BAGUMI-903581 format. One line per 3 residues: number of its first residue (from 1); their letters; for each residue x, y, z of C-alpha. Coordinates in nm, 2 decimals. Layout:
NUM) a) X/Y/Z  ... .
END
This chain:
1) mkv) -0.75/0.92/1.53  -1.11/0.93/1.64  -1.16/0.71/1.95 .
4) fvv) -1.49/0.62/2.13  -1.48/0.51/2.50  -1.77/0.29/2.62 .
7) edd) -1.77/0.24/2.99  -2.05/0.26/3.26  -1.81/0.30/3.55 .
10) pwf) -1.77/0.68/3.59  -1.42/0.65/3.74  -1.28/0.41/3.47 .
13) ref) -1.46/0.61/3.19  -1.28/0.93/3.31  -0.95/0.74/3.35 .
16) ity) -0.95/0.59/3.00  -1.07/0.91/2.84  -0.80/1.11/3.02 .
19) tls) -0.52/0.86/2.94  -0.60/0.85/2.57  -0.64/1.23/2.55 .
22) lna) -0.28/1.27/2.65  -0.20/1.19/2.29  -0.29/1.51/2.11 .
25) sfe) -0.37/1.33/1.78  -0.65/1.13/1.95  -1.00/1.28/1.94 .
28) vts) -1.18/1.10/2.23  -1.55/1.08/2.30  -1.70/0.88/2.59 .
31) fet) -2.03/0.69/2.62  -2.21/0.52/2.91  -2.42/0.26/2.73 .
34) gke) -2.41/0.04/2.42  -2.72/0.21/2.28  -2.55/0.55/2.29 .
37) vln) -2.24/0.44/2.10  -2.44/0.25/1.83  -2.64/0.57/1.77 .
40) amn) -2.31/0.76/1.72  -2.15/0.51/1.48  -2.23/0.73/1.18 .
43) qkp) -1.93/0.94/1.30  -1.71/0.65/1.19  -1.46/0.61/1.48 .
46) dai) -1.13/0.45/1.41  -1.12/0.27/1.74  -1.35/0.19/2.03 .
49) tld) -1.28/0.07/2.39  -1.57/-0.16/2.50  -1.65/-0.24/2.86 .
52) frl) -1.74/-0.61/2.86  -2.03/-0.57/3.10  -2.26/-0.28/3.03 .
55) pdt) -2.60/-0.21/3.18  -2.78/-0.27/2.85  -2.56/-0.53/2.67 .
58) dga) -2.24/-0.73/2.70  -1.91/-0.68/2.50  -1.96/-0.98/2.28 .
61) vll) -2.30/-0.87/2.15  -2.19/-0.51/2.11  -1.87/-0.61/1.93 .
64) kki) -2.07/-0.79/1.67  -2.31/-0.50/1.62  -2.01/-0.27/1.57 .
67) kdp) -1.79/-0.49/1.35  -2.06/-0.63/1.11  -2.15/-0.29/0.95 .
70) spq) -1.81/-0.13/1.02  -1.53/-0.40/1.00  -1.26/-0.13/0.97 .
73) tea) -1.33/0.00/1.32  -1.09/-0.16/1.57  -1.23/-0.26/1.91 .
76) vii) -1.04/-0.30/2.24  -1.23/-0.50/2.50  -1.18/-0.39/2.86 .
79) seq) -1.31/-0.63/3.13  -1.28/-0.72/3.50  -1.27/-1.09/3.40 .
82) dki) -0.93/-1.24/3.35  -1.06/-1.54/3.15  -0.84/-1.67/2.87 .
85) dta) -1.12/-1.86/2.68  -1.33/-1.54/2.68  -1.05/-1.33/2.55 .
88) vel) -0.96/-1.58/2.28  -1.32/-1.60/2.16  -1.35/-1.22/2.14 .
91) lkn) -1.02/-1.19/1.95  -1.15/-1.45/1.71  -1.46/-1.25/1.66 .
94) gay) -1.26/-0.94/1.56  -1.15/-0.76/1.87  -0.81/-0.60/1.84 .
97) dyl) -0.70/-0.66/2.20  -0.84/-0.77/2.54  -0.73/-0.57/2.85 .
100) vks) -0.81/-0.66/3.21  -0.93/-0.37/3.43  -0.67/-0.27/3.69 .
103) kdm) -0.54/0.06/3.84  -0.20/0.00/3.67  -0.33/-0.07/3.32 .
106) rer) -0.23/0.27/3.19  0.09/0.15/3.02  -0.08/-0.14/2.84 .
109) lls) -0.36/0.09/2.73  -0.12/0.34/2.58  0.09/0.07/2.42 .
112) tfn) -0.22/-0.09/2.25  -0.34/0.24/2.11  0.01/0.34/1.99 .
115) rlq) 0.01/0.02/1.79  -0.33/0.10/1.66  -0.22/0.44/1.56 .
118) tkl) 0.08/0.29/1.37  -0.15/0.04/1.20  -0.40/0.32/1.10 .
121) tlh) -0.12/0.54/0.97  0.02/0.25/0.76  -0.33/0.18/0.63 .
124) qri) -0.38/0.54/0.53  -0.04/0.54/0.36  -0.13/0.23/0.16 .
127) eyl) -0.47/0.39/0.06  -0.28/0.70/-0.05  -0.04/0.50/-0.27 .
130) ene) -0.32/0.30/-0.42  -0.50/0.62/-0.51  -0.18/0.75/-0.66 .
133) vkk) -0.14/0.44/-0.87  -0.50/0.48/-0.99  -0.43/0.84/-1.08 .
136) kyd) -0.11/0.73/-1.26  -0.31/0.47/-1.46  -0.61/0.70/-1.54 .
139) frk) -0.63/0.55/-1.89  -0.78/0.86/-2.04  -0.45/1.03/-1.96 .
142) tli) -0.20/0.75/-2.01  -0.36/0.61/-2.33  -0.34/0.90/-2.57 .
145) gss) -0.60/0.94/-2.84  -0.93/1.12/-2.93  -1.01/0.96/-3.26 .
148) epf) -1.34/0.78/-3.30  -1.19/0.43/-3.31  -0.99/0.49/-3.00 .
151) tav) -1.28/0.65/-2.81  -1.46/0.32/-2.86  -1.17/0.14/-2.70 .
154) fnl) -1.20/0.37/-2.39  -1.56/0.28/-2.35  -1.47/-0.10/-2.36 .
157) idk) -1.19/-0.04/-2.10  -1.45/0.12/-1.87  -1.68/-0.18/-1.91 .
160) aan) -1.40/-0.43/-1.85  -1.27/-0.24/-1.54  -1.61/-0.25/-1.37 .
163) tni) -1.65/-0.63/-1.40  -1.44/-0.94/-1.36  -1.51/-1.07/-1.71 .
166) hvm) -1.22/-1.23/-1.90  -1.08/-0.98/-2.16  -0.92/-1.06/-2.50 .
169) itg) -0.73/-0.78/-2.66  -0.65/-0.81/-3.03  -0.46/-0.59/-3.27 .
172) etg) -0.14/-0.56/-3.47  0.20/-0.57/-3.31  0.29/-0.24/-3.14 .
175) tgk) -0.07/-0.11/-3.09  -0.04/-0.10/-2.71  -0.21/-0.42/-2.60 .
178) eev) -0.02/-0.45/-2.27  -0.08/-0.08/-2.18  -0.46/-0.15/-2.23 .
181) aka) -0.43/-0.46/-2.01  -0.25/-0.25/-1.74  -0.52/0.02/-1.76 .
184) ihh) -0.79/-0.24/-1.70  -0.61/-0.39/-1.41  -0.52/-0.07/-1.23 .
187) nsk) -0.88/0.06/-1.26  -1.05/-0.27/-1.14  -1.12/-0.44/-0.81 .
190) fsk) -0.81/-0.65/-0.88  -0.58/-0.35/-0.86  -0.46/-0.44/-0.50 .
193) gkf) -0.31/-0.75/-0.64  -0.01/-0.79/-0.89  -0.02/-0.74/-1.26 .
196) vav) 0.17/-1.04/-1.39  0.25/-1.04/-1.77  0.36/-1.35/-1.96 .
199) nmg) 0.46/-1.34/-2.33  0.38/-1.69/-2.46  0.58/-1.63/-2.78 .
202) aip) 0.90/-1.57/-2.58  0.89/-1.89/-2.37  1.03/-2.22/-2.51 .
205) sel) 0.74/-2.47/-2.53  0.92/-2.72/-2.30  0.93/-2.45/-2.03 .
208) aes) 0.59/-2.30/-2.07  0.40/-2.54/-1.84  0.65/-2.48/-1.55 .
211) elf) 0.63/-2.10/-1.61  0.25/-2.09/-1.58  0.18/-2.36/-1.32 .
214) ghe) 0.51/-2.39/-1.13  0.70/-2.70/-1.03  0.82/-2.90/-0.73 .
217) kga) 1.19/-2.95/-0.64  1.33/-3.23/-0.84  1.03/-3.25/-1.08 .
220) ftg) 1.27/-3.24/-1.37  1.64/-3.19/-1.45  1.73/-2.84/-1.33 .
223) alt) 1.44/-2.80/-1.09  1.66/-2.74/-0.79  1.39/-2.56/-0.58 .
226) qra) 1.02/-2.54/-0.56  0.88/-2.26/-0.78  0.53/-2.11/-0.79 .
229) gkf) 0.39/-2.04/-1.14  0.24/-1.73/-1.28  -0.11/-1.82/-1.18 .
232) eea) -0.01/-1.84/-0.82  0.19/-1.52/-0.85  -0.11/-1.34/-0.99 .
235) hgg) -0.35/-1.46/-0.72  -0.57/-1.16/-0.62  -0.46/-0.96/-0.92 .
238) tlf) -0.44/-0.99/-1.30  -0.27/-1.25/-1.52  -0.19/-1.11/-1.87 .
241) lde) -0.12/-1.38/-2.13  0.03/-1.20/-2.42  0.05/-1.37/-2.76 .
244) iae) -0.18/-1.65/-2.65  -0.20/-1.79/-3.00  0.16/-1.91/-2.96 .
247) mpl) 0.07/-2.15/-2.68  0.13/-2.52/-2.77  -0.18/-2.73/-2.81 .
250) tlq) -0.07/-2.97/-2.53  -0.06/-2.67/-2.29  -0.39/-2.53/-2.41 .
253) vkl) -0.56/-2.84/-2.27  -0.41/-2.78/-1.93  -0.49/-2.41/-1.94 .
256) lra) -0.85/-2.49/-2.02  -0.87/-2.72/-1.72  -0.71/-2.46/-1.49 .
259) lqe) -0.96/-2.20/-1.60  -1.25/-2.43/-1.55  -1.15/-2.56/-1.20 .
262) rev) -0.98/-2.23/-1.09  -0.68/-2.44/-0.97  -0.34/-2.54/-1.10 .
265) vri) -0.12/-2.84/-1.02  0.26/-2.78/-1.01  0.48/-3.02/-1.22 .
268) gsn) 0.58/-3.30/-0.99  0.29/-3.26/-0.75  -0.06/-3.41/-0.71 .
271) npv) -0.19/-3.13/-0.49  -0.41/-2.86/-0.66  -0.35/-2.50/-0.57 .
274) kfn) -0.65/-2.27/-0.59  -0.61/-1.92/-0.75  -0.84/-1.62/-0.80 .
277) cri) -0.72/-1.38/-1.06  -0.84/-1.18/-1.36  -0.74/-1.33/-1.69 .
280) ita) -0.66/-1.09/-1.98  -0.52/-1.24/-2.31  -0.38/-1.07/-2.62 .
283) thr) -0.28/-1.17/-2.97  -0.19/-1.01/-3.30  -0.35/-1.31/-3.48 .
286) dlt) -0.71/-1.38/-3.58  -0.79/-1.65/-3.33  -1.10/-1.76/-3.53 .
289) eev) -0.87/-1.85/-3.82  -0.63/-2.03/-3.58  -0.93/-2.23/-3.46 .
292) kkg) -1.02/-2.32/-3.82  -0.67/-2.43/-3.88  -0.68/-2.66/-3.58 .
295) vfr) -0.39/-2.49/-3.40  -0.60/-2.33/-3.13  -0.87/-2.51/-2.94 .
298) ddl) -1.22/-2.38/-2.99  -1.33/-2.46/-2.63  -1.04/-2.26/-2.50 .
301) yyr) -1.11/-1.98/-2.74  -1.47/-1.94/-2.61  -1.35/-1.98/-2.25 .
304) llg) -1.11/-1.69/-2.29  -1.31/-1.47/-2.53  -1.52/-1.27/-2.27 .
307) lqi) -1.51/-0.91/-2.37  -1.31/-0.85/-2.69  -1.12/-0.52/-2.74 .
310) klp) -0.98/-0.47/-3.08  -0.71/-0.20/-3.10  -0.71/-0.01/-3.42 .
313) plr) -0.37/0.03/-3.60  -0.21/0.37/-3.59  -0.28/0.44/-3.96 .
316) erg) -0.66/0.43/-3.88  -0.64/0.68/-3.59  -0.59/1.00/-3.79 .
319) ndv) -0.47/1.30/-3.58  -0.39/1.06/-3.28  -0.05/1.03/-3.45 .
322) lll) 0.03/1.39/-3.37  -0.11/1.37/-3.02  0.11/1.07/-2.95 .
325) ahh) 0.41/1.23/-3.12  0.39/1.54/-2.90  0.34/1.31/-2.59 .
328) fik) 0.65/1.11/-2.68  0.86/1.43/-2.74  0.76/1.57/-2.40 .
331) lfc) 0.84/1.25/-2.22  1.18/1.20/-2.40  1.29/1.57/-2.36 .
334) nen) 1.19/1.57/-1.99  1.38/1.24/-1.92  1.69/1.37/-2.10 .
337) klp) 1.67/1.73/-1.96  1.63/1.88/-2.31  1.40/2.17/-2.41 .
340) vks) 1.07/2.04/-2.53  1.07/2.06/-2.91  0.79/2.13/-3.16 .
343) inc) 0.72/1.97/-3.49  0.68/2.19/-3.80  0.39/2.17/-4.04 .
346) eaq) 0.57/1.97/-4.31  0.70/1.72/-4.06  0.35/1.68/-3.92 .
349) kkl) 0.22/1.60/-4.27  0.50/1.35/-4.32  0.40/1.17/-4.00 .
352) lty) 0.03/1.17/-4.09  0.09/1.02/-4.44  0.32/0.73/-4.32 .
355) pfp) 0.13/0.40/-4.25  0.34/0.30/-3.94  0.35/-0.08/-3.98 .
358) gni) 0.51/-0.09/-3.64  0.23/0.12/-3.50  0.28/0.31/-3.17 .
361) rel) 0.61/0.14/-3.09  0.75/0.25/-3.42  0.62/0.61/-3.38 .
364) ksv) 0.79/0.63/-3.04  1.13/0.52/-3.19  1.09/0.77/-3.48 .
367) iel) 1.01/1.06/-3.25  1.29/0.99/-3.00  1.54/0.98/-3.28 .
370) aav) 1.40/1.30/-3.43  1.43/1.48/-3.10  1.80/1.38/-3.08 .
373) mss) 1.88/1.47/-3.45  1.70/1.81/-3.46  1.89/2.12/-3.35 .
376) gei) 1.57/2.30/-3.28  1.22/2.26/-3.43  1.17/1.90/-3.57 .
379) tta) 1.17/1.91/-3.95  1.11/1.64/-4.22  1.49/1.59/-4.24 .
382) dit) 1.48/1.47/-3.88  1.22/1.21/-3.94  1.33/0.88/-4.09 .
385) fgn) 1.13/0.56/-4.14  1.21/0.20/-4.21  1.52/-0.01/-4.18 .
388) snl) 1.74/0.14/-4.46  1.97/0.30/-4.21  2.03/-0.03/-4.03 .
391) lnr) 2.10/-0.21/-4.36  2.35/0.05/-4.48  2.53/0.03/-4.15 .
394) lll) 2.55/-0.34/-4.15  2.69/-0.35/-4.51  2.97/-0.11/-4.42 .
397) eem) 3.09/-0.33/-4.14  3.32/-0.62/-4.20  3.14/-0.92/-4.03 .
400) tle) 3.09/-1.29/-4.10  2.76/-1.41/-4.23  2.68/-1.56/-3.89 .
403) eyn) 2.74/-1.22/-3.73  2.51/-1.05/-3.99  2.24/-1.31/-3.91 .
406) tqi) 2.28/-1.25/-3.54  2.24/-0.87/-3.58  1.93/-0.91/-3.79 .
409) irh) 1.77/-1.16/-3.55  1.85/-0.93/-3.26  1.69/-0.64/-3.44 .
412) ylk) 1.37/-0.83/-3.52  1.35/-0.96/-3.16  1.36/-0.60/-3.04 .
415) kyd) 1.11/-0.49/-3.30  0.86/-0.77/-3.20  0.90/-0.74/-2.82 .
418) nnv) 1.11/-1.05/-2.78  0.85/-1.27/-2.94  1.05/-1.57/-3.06 .
421) vlt) 0.77/-1.73/-3.26  0.68/-1.42/-3.45  1.05/-1.34/-3.52 .
424) aqk) 1.11/-1.68/-3.66  0.80/-1.66/-3.88  0.90/-1.31/-4.01 .
427) lgi) 1.26/-1.43/-4.09  1.16/-1.77/-4.22  1.38/-1.96/-3.97 .
430) gks) 1.32/-2.22/-3.71  1.25/-2.12/-3.34  1.53/-2.36/-3.24 .
433) tiy) 1.79/-2.13/-3.42  1.69/-1.84/-3.20  1.67/-2.04/-2.88 .
436) rll) 2.02/-2.17/-2.96  2.16/-1.82/-3.00  1.99/-1.71/-2.68 .
439) kee) 2.14/-2.01/-2.50  2.48/-1.93/-2.64  2.43/-1.56/-2.54 .
442) ki) 2.50/-1.44/-2.89  2.18/-1.24/-2.89 .
END
C-alpha cells in the first residue's frame, strides 16, 4: 500500500513515517507542505495522513483538493485539536479517520492503517472478481458464431453495452435471447449490480404484479411478509423481462407508468420506491403484430423498443451449427470426464441440413445425447432429431390418459423453457390446466 505522510513538524513526520514503515507492505513517502503532496498526487497514493495545520494550507482545504480528483485515496487527518465538531465535519467531507496528536498515538495509528489495508485488499479482491466475471462473459467467446448474421448481432451487443438504452431482443424460441441479455449486462456499467431475469410467460397473471412490484405484509391473502419486487431487486443492475408479449394488458399500464416515473409502488402501499436499472426485454413474437391485434400497448412498445437485436434462427447461421456442436461436445465431455469426441463428415452434413426448429437449445440436446450414445467418433447413427423416440416410449408404457397428458405437458414445458402461455398455445389447451397441474405437483 502506497502511503503519503504530510506533516510540517519534523519530529512527528519522522514518528509517523517510522511507525507506518514497520509494516513491510507499506511504501511510505513524507512531505512537509500541502503544495508538495499535491504535486506528487500523480503517483496515486492509496492513503494519506494530513496534518490539520500546515504552513501553506489547512487540512479541510487540502482534503478537498485531494479527494475531488482522487476520491479513492483515503485520508487520515492528524491534528492537535481535540474538537468533535471539527472531526465530524471532516469525516462528512470524506476523511477516513481523525486522530489527535499525542506521544501515545502509535497504537491507534497502526490500528487505523491496518483497517485501511484490509479495506484496500477487499476492494482489490472485488475488482479482481469483477474483471474475472467480465472475462467469463466476453461475449465473443461465450456466444459462439462467425456467420454474417451473427457478426451483426455482436456489433449491436457492443453498442448496447456502451450505453444505457433499453434493449429489445427478438427471435425464435431457443436462439439464446437470455445469453445475449447477460452478455450486455456483464459488459456494461450495470455489471456491478444484479442480473434479474423474469419470464412473464411462466407467471400466473394474478401474481405478476406482485412479482414485479412487490407487496406489503397483509396486502392480500397469503402475503405473510413484506416482499420487494424484481424492479427493486434489480436496482443498480439489469432487469430482463423475457417473453414480454405474454404480459396482461392491465399490468402493461402499470409497467408503462413505472418506466416513465422510474418508481414502483408495492401492492398494499402508497409509498413509491425509486429504482435505477437497465431494462432488457425479449420475445419470440412480432410485437408490431401484437400491437395491431390490440393485445400489446403501442405506447409501451415504443417505450421499450430502444435498440432492437433480432437473433437469427440456427438454420440461417450456416457453419455456426458445427462451431456450436463442437463447443457443446467439449463442454459436455469435460463436465462428465469423458474424452472429447469428434464428429465425422457424414454426421456434420446431417447437422448442417437439419432445420433445428428448437434452435440452439435443440442442438445442445442432440449433441449431448450423441456424445453419450457414440462409442468413439460421433456418426450419423448417434444423431437423432425430433420427438419420435419420446412418442414410442410413451406408447409402450401402460399409463392412463391423464398420465399421458401430464408427460406431454411436462415435455413441452421443458422444451419451451417453462413458458406456460406458449406451451398452452402449442398444445391447444387452457393455461389454467397447466397451472392446476403445477399446483397439484403433477408436473
